DORO-615088 format. One line per 2 residues: number of its first residue (from 1); their letters; for each residue z negated, x negated, y negated of N, C-alpha, C. Coordinates in Angstrom, 1 decimal. Each point is the difference from the previous one (the first is absolute). Example, Ala and Ser with C-alpha at 12.3 -4.5 7.8 and 13.67 -1.06 7.14 Angstrom:
! DORO-615088
1> as> -7.8:-13.2:5.7:0.0:0.9:-1.2:0.0:-0.9:-1.2; 0.7:0.4:-1.1:0.0:-0.9:-1.1:-0.8:0.8:-1.1;
//
This chain:
! DORO-615088
1> mt> -0.4:33.3:-19.6:1.5:-0.8:0.8:0.8:0.3:-1.5; 0.4:-1.4:0.1:1.2:-0.6:-0.4:1.6:1.0:0.6;
3> ap> 0.2:1.0:-1.1:1.6:0.2:0.7:1.3:-0.7:0.5; 0.8:-0.1:1.2:0.8:-1.0:0.0:0.9:0.4:-1.1;
5> ta> 1.1:-1.3:-0.7:0.3:0.4:-0.6:1.4:0.4:-0.3; 0.6:0.8:1.5:0.8:0.6:-0.1:0.0:0.9:1.4;
7> pd> 0.4:1.1:0.5:-0.3:1.3:1.1:0.7:-1.1:1.0; 1.2:-0.6:0.2:0.1:-0.9:1.0:-1.0:-1.3:0.4;
9> kk> -0.9:-0.4:-0.9:-0.8:-1.1:0.3:-0.8:0.1:1.0; -0.5:-1.1:0.7:-1.1:0.2:0.8:-1.0:-0.4:-0.8;
11> pf> -1.3:0.8:0.2:-1.1:-0.5:-0.3:-0.8:-1.7:-0.5; -0.6:-0.5:-0.5:-0.3:-1.3:0.0:-1.3:-0.7:0.1;
13> ly> 0.1:-0.4:1.2:-1.8:-0.6:0.5:0.1:-1.2:-0.4; -1.0:-0.5:-1.0:-0.2:-1.6:0.3:-1.3:-0.3:1.1;
15> vv> 0.3:-0.9:0.1:-0.9:-0.5:1.2:-0.5:-1.1:-0.3; -1.4:-0.1:-0.2:-0.8:-1.2:-0.7:-0.8:-0.7:1.4;
17> vc> 0.3:-1.3:0.0:-0.2:-0.7:1.1:-1.3:-1.3:-0.6; -1.0:0.0:1.0:-1.2:-1.1:-0.4:0.3:-1.2:0.7;
19> aa> -0.6:-0.9:-0.1:0.1:-1.3:1.1:-1.1:0.5:1.3; 0.5:0.4:1.2:-0.6:0.0:1.0:1.1:-0.1:1.1;
21> gv> -0.5:-0.5:1.0:1.0:-0.7:1.3:0.8:1.4:0.4; -0.5:1.2:0.0:0.7:1.6:-0.2:1.6:-0.1:-0.6;
23> ar> -0.6:-0.9:-1.1:1.5:0.4:-1.1:1.2:-0.4:0.7; 0.3:-0.9:0.8:0.8:-0.7:0.6:0.9:1.4:0.5;
25> dv> -0.6:0.9:0.5:1.0:1.1:0.8:-0.1:1.5:-1.3; -0.2:-0.6:-1.0:0.3:1.3:-1.3:1.5:0.7:0.6;
27> gk> 1.1:-0.7:0.3:1.3:0.8:0.8:-0.3:0.7:0.8; -1.1:0.3:0.2:-0.1:1.4:0.9:0.0:0.7:-0.9;
29> li> -0.9:0.2:-0.9:-0.4:1.2:-0.8:1.2:0.2:-1.2; 1.3:-1.1:-0.2:0.9:0.6:-0.9:0.8:0.7:1.1;
31> ta> 0.3:-0.5:1.5:0.8:0.8:0.8:-0.7:1.6:0.2; -1.1:-0.1:0.0:-0.3:1.2:0.3:0.3:1.1:-1.1;
33> aq> -0.1:-0.5:-1.1:-0.3:0.6:-1.2:1.4:0.2:-0.5; 1.1:-0.7:0.0:1.5:0.1:0.0:0.5:1.0:1.2;
35> ea> -0.7:0.2:1.2:0.4:0.8:0.7:-0.4:1.8:-0.3; -1.3:-0.8:-0.9:-0.6:2.1:-0.3:0.8:-0.1:-1.6;
37> dw> 1.5:-0.4:-0.2:0.4:0.2:-1.2:-0.5:-0.1:-1.5; -0.6:-1.5:0.1:-0.4:-0.7:-0.6:0.7:-1.5:-0.6;
39> dv> 0.5:-0.2:-1.0:0.1:-0.5:-0.9:-0.9:-1.4:-0.2; 0.0:-1.5:0.6:-1.3:-0.4:-0.2:0.1:-1.6:-1.0;
41> gl> -1.0:-0.2:-0.7:0.0:-1.5:-0.6:-1.5:-0.2:0.4; 0.4:-1.9:-0.1:-1.2:-0.4:0.6:-1.3:-1.0:-1.8;
43> va> -0.9:0.0:0.2:-0.7:-0.5:-1.2:-1.4:-0.6:0.5; 0.2:-1.6:0.4:-1.0:-0.5:0.4:-1.2:-0.9:-0.9;
45> tp> -1.0:0.5:0.1:-0.9:-1.4:-0.4:0.2:-1.3:-0.1; -0.2:-0.6:-0.9:0.4:-1.5:-0.3:-0.2:-0.6:1.6;
47> qg> -1.3:0.3:0.6:-0.6:-0.8:1.3:0.8:0.7:0.9; 0.2:1.3:0.2:1.1:0.6:0.9:1.4:-0.2:0.5;
49> lg> 0.6:-0.6:-1.3:1.2:-0.8:0.0:0.1:-0.7:1.4; -0.9:-0.9:0.0:-0.1:-1.2:1.3:0.2:1.3:0.9;
51> fi> -0.5:0.6:0.4:-0.2:0.8:1.3:1.3:0.7:0.7; 0.8:0.1:-1.3:1.3:1.3:0.8:1.4:-1.4:0.2;
53> dv> 0.4:0.5:0.3:1.7:-0.7:0.2:0.7:0.6:-1.2; 0.0:-0.8:-1.1:1.1:0.7:-1.0:0.9:0.3:0.1;
55> ea> 0.8:-0.8:0.5:2.0:0.5:0.3:0.1:0.9:0.9; -1.1:0.4:0.9:0.2:1.2:1.2:-0.7:0.8:-0.7;
57> ve> -0.6:0.4:-0.9:-0.5:1.0:-0.6:1.3:0.6:-1.4; 0.1:-1.0:-0.3:1.3:0.3:-1.3:1.0:0.6:0.6;
59> aq> 0.3:-0.8:1.3:1.2:0.9:0.5:0.1:1.4:0.3; -1.2:0.0:0.7:-0.5:1.4:0.6:-0.2:0.7:-0.9;
61> tg> -0.5:-0.3:-1.3:-0.1:1.3:-1.1:1.5:0.1:-0.8; 0.4:-1.2:0.1:1.2:-0.2:-1.2:-0.5:0.0:-1.3;
63> yp> -1.5:-0.2:-0.7:-0.6:-0.4:-0.7:-0.4:-1.6:-0.2; -0.3:-0.6:-1.2:-1.0:-1.4:-0.1:-0.8:1.1:0.0;
65> ir> -1.4:-1.3:1.2:-1.5:0.3:-0.4:-0.6:-0.4:-1.0; -0.8:0.8:-0.3:-0.5:0.1:-1.6:-1.2:-0.8:0.1;
67> sa> -0.8:-0.9:-0.6:-1.3:-0.5:0.2:-0.4:-0.7:-1.3; 1.1:-0.5:-1.1:-1.0:-0.1:-1.2:1.0:1.2:-1.2;
69> wr> -0.5:-0.1:-1.3:0.3:0.2:-0.8:1.5:-0.3:-0.6; 0.7:1.0:-0.6:1.2:-0.3:-0.4:0.1:-0.2:-1.8;
71> sp> 0.7:-0.8:-0.4:-0.1:-0.5:-1.2:0.3:1.1:-1.1; 0.1:0.3:-0.9:0.5:1.3:-0.8:1.4:-0.1:-0.3;
73> gd> 0.5:1.0:-0.1:1.9:0.0:0.0:0.2:0.0:1.5; -0.6:-0.7:1.2:0.4:-0.2:1.2:0.2:1.5:0.4;
75> lr> 1.0:0.3:0.9:0.6:1.2:0.7:-1.8:0.7:0.9; 0.3:0.8:0.4:-1.0:0.9:0.9:0.7:-0.5:1.5;
77> pl> -0.7:-1.2:0.9:0.4:0.3:1.3:-0.1:0.9:1.0; -0.9:0.8:0.0:-0.5:1.1:0.6:0.8:1.4:-0.5;
79> pp> 0.3:1.3:0.5:0.1:1.0:-0.6:-1.8:0.6:-0.6; -0.1:1.6:-0.4:-1.1:-0.3:-0.4:-0.8:0.9:1.3;
81> vd> -0.8:-0.2:0.1:-1.1:0.2:1.5:-0.1:1.6:-0.3; 0.1:0.4:1.4:-0.3:1.9:0.5:-1.3:-0.2:0.8;
83> ai> -0.9:-1.5:0.6:-0.9:0.3:0.8:-0.2:-1.3:0.5; -1.5:-0.8:0.0:-0.4:-1.2:0.3:-0.4:-0.1:1.3;
85> av> 0.2:-1.3:0.8:-1.1:-0.1:1.4:-0.1:-1.6:-0.1; -1.3:0.1:-0.2:-0.7:-1.6:-0.1:-0.5:-0.3:1.6;
87> ap> 1.0:-0.9:0.8:-0.6:-0.1:1.0:0.6:-1.6:0.0; -0.8:-0.8:1.1:-0.9:0.1:0.4:-1.1:-0.2:-1.8;
89> ar> -1.0:0.8:-0.3:-0.9:-0.2:-1.0:-1.2:-0.7:0.4; -0.4:-0.8:-0.9:-0.8:-0.8:0.3:-1.4:0.1:-0.7;
91> fn> -1.2:-0.6:0.3:-0.9:0.1:-0.7:-0.2:-0.2:-1.8; 0.7:-1.1:-0.4:0.3:-0.6:-1.4:0.5:1.2:-0.6;
93> tv> 1.3:0.2:0.4:1.3:0.8:-0.6:-1.4:1.9:-0.3; 0.0:0.5:1.1:-0.7:1.0:0.0:-1.2:-0.3:-0.8;
95> dk> -1.2:-1.1:-0.1:-0.6:0.2:-1.2:0.6:-0.2:-1.2; 1.0:-0.6:-0.6:0.5:-0.1:-0.8:0.4:1.2:-0.6;
97> wa> 0.7:0.2:0.7:0.7:1.6:-0.2:-0.8:0.9:-0.4; -1.5:0.3:0.9:-0.5:1.1:-0.4:-1.2:-0.2:-1.4;
99> ag> 0.1:-1.4:-0.3:-0.4:-0.4:-1.3:1.1:0.0:-1.0; 0.7:0.4:-0.2:1.2:0.1:-1.0:0.9:-1.3:-0.5;
101> is> -0.7:-1.1:1.1:0.4:-1.3:-0.6:1.7:-0.3:0.4; 1.1:-0.6:-0.8:1.1:0.2:0.3:0.6:-1.5:-0.9;
103> dt> -0.2:-0.9:1.0:0.3:-1.4:-0.3:1.0:-0.7:1.1; 0.5:0.8:0.6:0.9:0.0:0.7:1.5:0.9:-0.3;
105> la> 1.0:-0.1:0.1:1.2:1.2:0.3:-0.4:1.2:0.6; -0.4:-0.4:1.8:-0.8:1.2:1.0:-1.0:0.7:-0.6;
107> lg> -1.1:-0.6:-0.7:-0.9:0.6:-0.7:0.6:0.5:-1.0; 1.0:-0.3:-1.1:0.1:1.2:-0.9:0.9:1.0:0.1;
109> il> 0.7:-0.5:1.1:0.7:1.9:0.3:-1.1:0.8:0.8; -0.9:-0.9:0.6:-0.8:1.3:0.5:-1.3:0.5:-0.4;
111> ce> -0.4:-0.7:-1.0:-1.0:0.4:-1.5:1.0:1.2:-0.9; 1.3:-0.6:0.2:0.6:1.2:-1.6:0.8:1.3:1.0;
113> ay> -0.3:-0.4:2.0:0.7:1.4:0.3:-1.1:1.1:0.2; -1.1:-0.3:-0.3:-0.8:1.2:-0.3:0.2:0.9:-1.1;
115> gm> -0.3:-0.6:-1.0:0.9:0.7:-1.3:1.4:0.7:0.1; 1.0:-0.9:0.9:0.9:0.9:-0.3:0.0:1.1:1.0;
117> gv> -1.0:0.2:1.2:-0.3:1.1:1.1:1.2:-0.6:1.3; 0.2:-1.3:-0.1:0.8:-0.3:1.2:-0.7:-0.1:1.1;
119> pt> 0.0:0.9:1.1:-0.3:0.1:1.0:-0.6:-1.4:0.8; -1.1:-0.1:0.3:-0.2:-1.7:0.7:-0.9:-0.1:1.2;
121> va> 0.7:-0.4:1.0:-1.2:-0.5:1.1:-0.2:-1.1:0.1; -0.8:-0.3:0.9:-0.6:-1.4:0.1:-0.3:-0.3:2.0;
123> lp> 0.6:-0.9:0.3:-0.7:-0.3:1.6:-1.0:-1.5:0.0; -1.2:0.4:-0.2:-1.0:-1.7:-0.1:0.3:-0.5:1.3;
125> cl> -0.1:-1.5:-0.3:0.6:-0.9:1.5:-1.0:-1.2:-0.8; -1.4:0.1:0.4:-1.1:-1.0:-0.1:-1.1:-0.3:0.7;
127> ns> -0.9:-0.6:0.2:-0.7:-0.1:1.0:-1.3:0.4:-0.1; -1.2:0.7:1.1:-1.0:0.5:-0.1:-0.8:-0.4:-1.5;
129> aq> -0.1:-1.6:0.0:-0.9:-0.3:-0.5:0.1:0.2:-1.8; 1.2:-0.4:-0.1:0.7:0.4:-1.0:-0.2:1.8:-0.6;
131> aa> 0.1:0.7:0.9:0.3:1.7:0.2:-1.9:0.3:-0.1; -0.6:-1.0:0.3:-1.7:0.6:-0.2:-0.4:-0.7:-1.7;
133> hp> 0.6:-0.5:-0.1:-0.2:-0.2:-1.9:-0.2:1.0:-0.5; -1.0:0.6:-1.4:-0.2:1.2:-0.1:1.1:0.5:-1.2;
135> ay> 0.6:-1.4:-0.7:0.8:0.5:-0.8:1.3:0.2:0.6; 0.4:-0.1:1.2:1.3:0.4:0.6:-0.4:1.7:0.4;
137> rr> -1.0:0.6:0.1:-0.4:1.2:0.0:0.4:0.6:-0.7; -0.9:-0.5:-1.3:0.5:0.9:-0.9:1.5:-0.3:-1.1;
139> sl> 0.3:-0.8:0.3:1.6:0.1:0.0:0.7:0.6:0.5; -0.5:0.7:1.4:1.0:0.8:0.8:-0.1:1.8:-0.4;
141> dr> -1.9:0.3:-0.4:-0.1:1.1:-0.5:0.8:0.0:-1.5; -0.1:-1.1:-0.8:0.8:0.3:-1.4:1.2:0.1:0.3;
143> lr> 1.0:-0.4:0.8:1.0:0.2:0.4:0.5:1.5:0.4; -0.9:-0.1:1.2:0.4:1.9:0.3:-0.4:0.7:-1.0;
145> gm> -0.9:-0.2:-1.0:-0.3:1.0:-1.1:1.0:-0.1:-0.8; 1.0:-0.8:-0.1:1.0:0.0:-0.8:1.6:0.9:0.8;
147> gd> -0.2:0.4:0.8:0.5:0.8:0.7:1.3:-1.1:0.6; -0.7:-1.3:0.9:1.0:-0.7:0.5:-0.7:-0.2:1.3;
149> li> 0.6:0.2:1.1:0.0:0.1:1.3:0.0:-1.4:0.9; -1.1:-0.2:1.0:-0.6:-1.1:0.4:0.2:0.3:1.7;
151> gl> 0.6:-0.9:0.6:0.3:0.3:1.3:-1.3:-0.6:0.8; 0.1:0.5:1.5:-1.3:0.0:0.7:0.1:-1.1:1.0;
153> ge> 0.8:-1.5:-0.7:0.1:-1.0:1.1:-1.6:-0.8:-0.1; -0.3:0.2:0.9:-1.6:-1.0:0.5:0.5:-1.5:-0.4;
155> ph> -1.0:-0.4:-0.7:-0.5:-1.7:-0.3:0.2:-0.5:1.4; 0.5:-1.6:-0.3:-0.3:-0.4:1.3:-1.0:-0.9:-0.3;
157> rp> -0.7:-0.6:1.6:-0.8:-1.3:-0.5:0.5:-1.3:-0.8; -1.1:-0.4:-0.5:0.2:-1.4:-0.7:0.7:-1.1:1.2;
159> ra> 1.1:-0.6:-0.5:0.7:-0.9:0.7:0.3:0.1:1.7; 0.2:1.2:0.1:0.2:0.6:1.7:1.6:0.2:-0.5;
161> gg> 0.6:0.0:-0.8:2.1:0.8:0.3:0.0:1.2:0.8; 1.1:0.1:0.0:0.5:1.2:0.7:0.1:1.4:-0.7;
163> aa> -0.3:-0.6:-1.4:0.4:1.3:-0.9:1.3:0.7:-0.2; 1.2:-1.1:0.6:1.3:0.5:-0.1:-0.1:1.4:1.1;
165> er> -0.3:-0.6:0.9:0.2:1.5:1.3:-0.4:1.3:0.0; -1.4:-0.4:-1.1:-0.4:1.6:-0.9:0.5:0.6:-0.6;
167> fr> 0.7:-0.6:-1.0:0.5:0.2:-1.1:1.0:1.1:-0.2; -0.6:1.6:-0.4:0.8:0.9:0.0:0.8:0.1:-1.3;
169> we> 1.5:-0.4:0.3:1.0:-0.3:-1.3:0.5:1.6:-0.6; 0.1:0.6:1.1:0.3:1.5:0.1:-1.1:0.9:-0.7;
171> ea> -0.8:-0.6:-0.2:-0.9:1.0:-0.6:-0.2:0.0:-1.6; 0.5:-0.7:-0.9:0.6:-0.3:-0.9:0.9:1.2:-0.3;
173> le> 1.3:0.5:0.8:0.3:0.9:-0.2:-0.6:1.3:0.2; -0.8:0.0:1.6:-0.7:1.0:0.1:-1.2:1.0:-1.1;
175> ll> -0.1:-1.0:-0.7:-1.1:0.4:-1.1:0.8:0.2:-1.2; 1.3:-0.3:-0.4:0.5:0.3:-1.1:1.0:1.0:0.3;
177> ep> 0.0:0.9:1.3:1.0:1.0:0.2:-0.8:1.5:-1.4; -1.2:-0.3:0.7:-0.6:1.6:-0.9:0.4:-0.4:-1.0;
179> lv> 0.1:-0.7:-1.0:-0.1:-0.6:-1.3:1.3:0.4:-0.5; 1.2:-0.2:0.6:1.3:0.0:-0.4:0.6:0.7:0.6;
181> gr> 0.1:0.4:1.6:0.5:0.9:0.2:1.3:-0.4:0.5; 0.4:-1.6:0.2:1.5:0.0:0.1:-0.1:-1.4:1.1;
183> vr> -1.3:-0.2:0.6:0.2:-1.0:1.3:-0.3:1.0:1.2; 0.8:-0.2:1.2:-0.4:0.5:1.0:-1.3:0.4:1.1;
//
């Protein structure tokens, strides 16, 4: 884990958001993390950006949402990361992350986190047809083998809806607790 820059600084959590209907409720995770004494910044996949209320999230966190690479010489808009929660984690992101593909900022951060020893958890949100694909199971096994923790949420039926009611945002903090010791 990266140490906070000063003793009075809160640990910093990156929440990586993928494109899913449940992403509109990411404020629930931000609130829970802030109540657990985290400072929070959000990184969205390019498609995930369209599923969240950018203004509301930026007001809630106090930081700009990151979705694209910054230009050389630009200031880093978020502090150094202490832990990462990928929520919701979609099929495409899980598979690319496990394969080491870094073609978006979100994936670049996730791939780099392994080498930096940053505790990372993921809450998958996908349908059962996607979850049945053999690549997905191999990807979960690879991520677990790298030390990443994967939530227990069950895939939903294709085209059935209702994932938002079953999605447990707080599970991200529950998974992080033993890894970082700063979550209640």
